[in-house]
N, C-alpha and C positions, 0 to 999 in steps of 0.2 A: 597154582602150579607147583609151589613149594611142597605142598602135601603130596602131589603126584610123584615128584622126584624123590621125596623122602620115603614114600611107601612102595616105590617100584624097584624091584631088584635089578632090572635092566630095561632100558628103552634106548631108542636112537635119538640123536640130536635132530635129525630130519623130522622125526615123528613129533618132537616137541614144537618145532616151528609150525608144522601143520596144525597142531592144536591151537597155537596162538593165532594163526591166520583165521581159524574158524570162530574163535571166541572174541578176538580183538582185531578185526581185519584192518582197521585204519591206524592202529598203533604204529609208531615209528620203529623200524627194525635196523636198517643199515644206512649209513651216509658217508660220503667223502666230500671233497671240495666241490664236486660237480654234480653229484647224483644223490638222491635220497629215495629209499624204498620203505613202504609200509610192510607189515607182516603179510598181508594178502598179496602184495606185489612180489615180495621175495618168494613166497611159496609158489606162485605161478611161474616165476622165472626159474626156480629150481626144477619144476616139472618140465619146462621146455628144455632145460639143459640135460636132465636125466633122459628124456625121450630122444634127444639128439644123439646122445652117447649110445643108447640102445639101437637107434637107427643105423649108426655106424658100425654096429657089431661088436661093441666093447662089452664084454660079459662081466658079471659080478666077480670080484676077485682079481680082475685085470686092472692095469694101472694107466693113469694119465699123468703128465707132468705140467706144472704151472710155473712160469718163470716171468714175473712182471712185478712192477711196483704195486703196493697195496691199493686196492680200489674196490668199489662195490661189486663190479662185475667179476673180479678175480675171487672175491669172497663167495659170490653166488656160484661160481664154477665149482669151487671146493664143495660147497653144500649140496649142489645139484648132483655132483658125482657121488657123494655119499648116499643120496636117495636112491641112486641106481645100483648101489653096492660096489661101485668102482673105487679103487684105491687111489689116493692122491699122493703124488710126490712133489711137494713144493720145493722149488730150487731157487738159489740165490742169484739174482740177475747180475751181481758183481763178479760171479765166477768166470774163469777164463772159458773160451769156447771149448777147449779140449776137456776141461773139467765138467762142463755141462754135458758134453757128448758122452763122457764116461758115466755120469750119474743117470742120464736118460737110458743108456744101454743097460746099466745095472738094474734099474727099476723095471726094465722091459716095458716102458711106457708106450702105449699105442698112439697117443697124441701128445703134442707139446703145444700148450697155449702160451703165447709170449706177449700179447697185447690185446687191447679191447676193441681195436678198430674194425676187425672183420667178423666179430662174433655175431652181430645181428643177422647177417646173411646165413650163418651156420646154424643158428638156433632152430629148433622145431617150431612150427607155427604157433601163434597165440592160441591158448586153449588146449594144446597137446598135453596128454598125460602119459607117464611111463607105465610100463607093465610092472606090477608089484614084485618086489624081490624079498627074499627071506634073509635076514641078517641076524647073526648070533654074536654073543659076546666075544668069541674067539675069531670072528671074521676080521680080516685086516682093514683098518681104517685109513691109515696113511703111512708113508715111508718118509721119515725125517732124516735128512743127511746131516751127519755131525759136521761141526764147523770146520774141521780140517786144520785147526790151529796147531796140532801136534802130529799130523800125518794125513794120509789119504782119507777123505770122508767115507764113512760107512753108513749104509742105509739102515735105519732103525725102524723096524716094523712094529707099529703100535696097533693093537686090536681095538674094536669098538668098546669092549668091556673096560679097557684102560681109560678111554676118553669119558665113559659114563662115570667111572670112579672120580675123575677130575670134576665132573659136574656135581656129583653128590658132595664132594669136599667143599663146594661153595655154599652149602646150606647156612653156615653161621655168618656169612660175610655181607649180608644185606642186599644181595641180588634180588631182582624182582621186576614187575612191570613198570615201576617208576624209576628204575635205575638207568643211568646214562654213562656208558663206559667210553672213555677216550683212550685210543691206542695209537702209539707213535713208534712201534717196532714192527718189523716186517712179518708178513703172513707165512713165510717159509720157516719161521723160528718157533720152536716149541714154547719159548718165552711168551709170545703173543697168544698162542692158541690155548694155553691153560686158563686164560681169562676170556678170550673171544668166545669160545664155545659155551661156557657157563652163562655168560651174559645173555646170549640168545636163548639158551635152553630155559632160562628163568623168565624170558619175555622182555628183557630190557632193550634199550636202544644202543647201538654201537656206532661210534664216530671214528673213522679211520683217517690218519694223517699219512700222506704219501711219503713225506720226508720230515724228520724231526728238526725243528727249530725251536729253541727254548722260549723265545718271546712269543712266537706264534702259538706254541702249545698253551701258554698261559692265557692268551687272548681267547682261544677256543674254549678252554676249560671254564673261563669266567662266563662267556656268553652261553655256553651249553648248560651251565650249572652241573658240571660233571660230578658224578658220585663215585666212580670207580676208575682206576687206571692201573696199568702195568708199565713200569719203567725199569731200565737197567741202571746200575749205580752211576755210570758216567753221565747219564741223563739227569738223575737227581743232582749230581754235582754241578752241572751246568745251570740247571734251574735255580738252585739255591744261591749260586754266585751272582745272579743278576742283581744289580744295585736296587732296582725297584720291585723285587719279588714281592715284598710285603704290601705293595699297593694293589695287588690283584685280589679280587674277592673269590676265595676258594672254600667258602664255608659250607658249600653243598657236599663236599667230599665225605663219603662214609668210610671208604677203604682204599688204600694204596698198596700195591704189591710190588715186590722186587725179587729178581732171581738172576741166574746166569753168570754172575761174577762176584768177587768179594765186595762186600758192602761195609765200608769202614764204620766203626762204632761212632766216631765223631760226626760223621755225615748222618747216620740214623738219628742221633740226638738232635741235630739241627732240623731235620725234617719233622721230628716229633714236636719240637718247640715252636715251629713257625708255620706249619702246614696243617690245617684242621683235618680231623678224621683219623682213623686208625692206620697203622703201618704194619704190613705182614711181609716177612721175608720167607721165601721158600728155598730150601736147600735140597737138591736132588739131581737126578740125571734125566735126560730125555729118555733113556732106556728104562726108566722106572726103577723099581727095587728099593723103595723107601724114600720118604720125604720128611725132612725136619721142618717144623714150622715155628717161626719166632713171631709171636704177636707182640711187637716191640712196645706198643702203647700199654700193654698189660704187664710187661716185664722190663721196665726201663733200666733195671740193674743188670740185665743180661745182654746188653747190646754187643758185647764182645763175642757172643755165641751166635749160632744159626738156629737155635731153638731146640725143641724136643721132638722126638719121632711122632708123626701124625697118627691119627686113628687107623688101626689095622696094620700099622707098620712095625716091623721087627728089624732093628739095626744093631749090628754087632761089629766087633773089631777083630782082625786077624793079623798074624805076623807074616813075615816074608815067605814062610813055608806053608802058609795056609792054615795054621793052627789057630783056633779061637783063643782070644786073650781074656784074662780075668778083668773084673771092674778096676778102674783106676789106671789101666794100661793105655799106651799110645800105639795105634796101629792103623792098618788100612780099614776103611769103613765099607761094610757090605750091608745090603738091605733087601728086605722082602716087603712087598705091599700088595694090595688087591690090584693095583695097576702096574703091570710089568710088560716090557716088550716081549713079543714072540721070539725075537732073535734079530740078528743082523741079516739083511736081505741077501740070500745066496752066499753067505759066508759062515758055514757051520763051524769052522775052526775058530774064527773070531768070536762067535757066540759062546763056544765052550770056554774060551779064555776069559770071557766076561762073567762066567757063572761060578758060584761057589756053593757047595752043598754041606749042610751040617750033618751031624752024626745020624740024624733021623731021615736024611735024604731031602730035606726041605731046600728048595732052590732060592738062592740069593743072587743079586747082581753086585759085582765088584765095582766100586766107584773110582778106584785109583786115587782117592783122597786119603790123607792121613789126618787123624784127629783123636780126641779123647773126650769122654763124658765127665762133666763135673759132678759134684755130690748131689745135685738136684736133677740130674739126668739131661742137662742141656749140653749139646754138642759144641765143643770148641774145635773149629776147623783150623788145622795147622798149614797144610799145603797139599798140592798135588804130589802124589808119590813120585811121578816122573820129573817133577820140578825140584824135588829135594836135592840139595847139594851135599855130597859127601867129601869133606875136606880133611885130609890127614886122619881119616877114620871117624871123624865126628859128623853127625847129621846137622845140617844147617837148613832151617826153613826160611825160604825167601820172604814169606808173608811177615815173619817177625821183623826182618830188616826193613821191609816196606812200611810197616806200621811205625817203626821208630823214625824213619826218614820223614814221614808225614807230620811228625810232631814239630818239625822245624818250621817256623813261621813263613819261610821263603819257599817251602816245597808245596807245590800244587798237586803233583802226582809223582808216583815212583814205581819202578819195577826192578826186581833183582833177578839175575840169572846166574847159573854156574857155567864157567868156562874152563877148558882144560888147563892144568898146571903141572909142570914137570916135577915140582917139589911136593905138592899136596894132593895131586890127582885132579881135584877141582878147586876153584876159588870163586867167591862171589864178586860180581860186577853189577853196579847200579846204573840205571838210566833214570834221570830226574827231570821233570818239568818244573820250572820255578816261576814265582811271581816277581816281576821286576828284575833286578840285577842280582846275581849271586855267583860266587866262584866255586868251581867244581872241587878244587883241592880243599878249600875251607869247609865245604859240606862233608867231604869224605872224612876229614879229621874230626869234625863235630860228631859224626855218626860213630866212628871207630872208638872215640873216647867213652861212648855210652853202651857199647856192646861187649860181649865176651871176646877174648883173644881169638878164638877160632872163628868168630863171626865177622871179623874185620874185612871191610871191602878192599879188594886189590885195586879197583879203579871205579871212578864215577864219571859218567858222561852227562852233560846237560843237553837236552833235546827239546825241540819246540813242541812235540807231542809224542805220545806213545802210540805205536801201531796197534790198531784194534780191529776186530771183526765188526760186522754190521750191528751186532747186538752187544758190543762193548767189551768183549773179551780181549785182553792184551795178547798180542801175538808174540809169545816168548821165543818161539823158534826163530822169528825174524831178528829179535834182539840178540840172540846167541850168535847169529850170523854176523851182525854188526860188530859185536864184541870181538869176535874172532878176526875181523878185518883190521882191528887196531884203531887207535883214537882218531886218526885222520878220516876213517870211513864210518865212524859210529854215529853220524848225524848230529854232531855237537852244534850248539850255538857258536857263532864266531867269537863271543866273549868268554866261552868256557874253556876249560883245560882238563883233559883226561889225566887221571892220576897215573 
């Protein structure tokens, strides 16, 4: 199958699953806590789903929405819809009813599937086969809604060609018929899907966890003899912090992946030292437009970076006015790659705002991130452009302060945001999770003694945990609201004191 993927300019993931079902019908394909399917069973279930969608009059290019915890049936619904040429909009079950209604309306979804209980009665009968549909690289595959951590979620339309590019990107990473992928992030997240689809396209087995629990994850990984996984940084942090982590047998791992949030260099080093197999960090956007890849096991001296641009990727830096910057500069990252979104669903203005074109007319996607390339071409990510704090005319990158705070032995996690200041325009405020007992004012003084005068924290709050999205992104908008409410409303531990 690897040779088929390597030699084929474009194919569909549903087609790959059909090939595995014919060649290896009894091979394991999908499993969760309650259900397991072989490739033959998965292929037949996809046919029943595709036929049911066609029976209901849902045409290729029209959308359905999925809103449920990860399960074999939800994954099969996604795959069966793809076989029918139907576009899938996976939605986060934790969204408010109002947000779910807006996203379903925006996607123009003809059906919303919210649980597995009634699906058997809805399915086409056993043995049903759908009418064949023609799918092209530009045909819409899914609509992924942005996390909404900084504003109203936008629907990102990813075409089949973009997903096929993700599959082909997996060629060097040991996927294959004997691979066993363990996934503990939700199916509505692109984080999960960039490993889920290649695992199946190459004929491996995928094990889904409905909810992440660090100890349960390690138990499953050991019993499964997992070879691949995708985790977000906070999950790696919780796993590595378990006192008996080293007691689990994880020697079968070939490759571990990470994306979606900043991955501290010290945590990468800990994973490399104590967890067998390679470690690959992807930096990019759900919108596409370039991916940096850090093969951490091959470049242990570059753990402070997010790697170099991947094959076929062109990444550049631009200034505030949209002018391209020369090498050595710091600026906003823009990228081009073979896998890019068609645009934001029904939002042409937002799509135009996300695009940048070079002098030749080549289309790039703006990341909104600020960074610079080192002399070896590795990207050093500084911060989100919208998170950058401008205090007294100076640019302050919260990630610099967060990294400095994490060097204190009592600090388990940290986030820094900018809040309005009458004197400076903006000023940095930190929210810190500590191990054991610590005093907020002492931590603030410790940090301020180690950073430049313009970077000094105006306040530091101790909190029990940082607010995060389901895939581990810190909700900085919520922290700014807390900071604006003052120390008494900032979510401090009773023993802490705001500065």
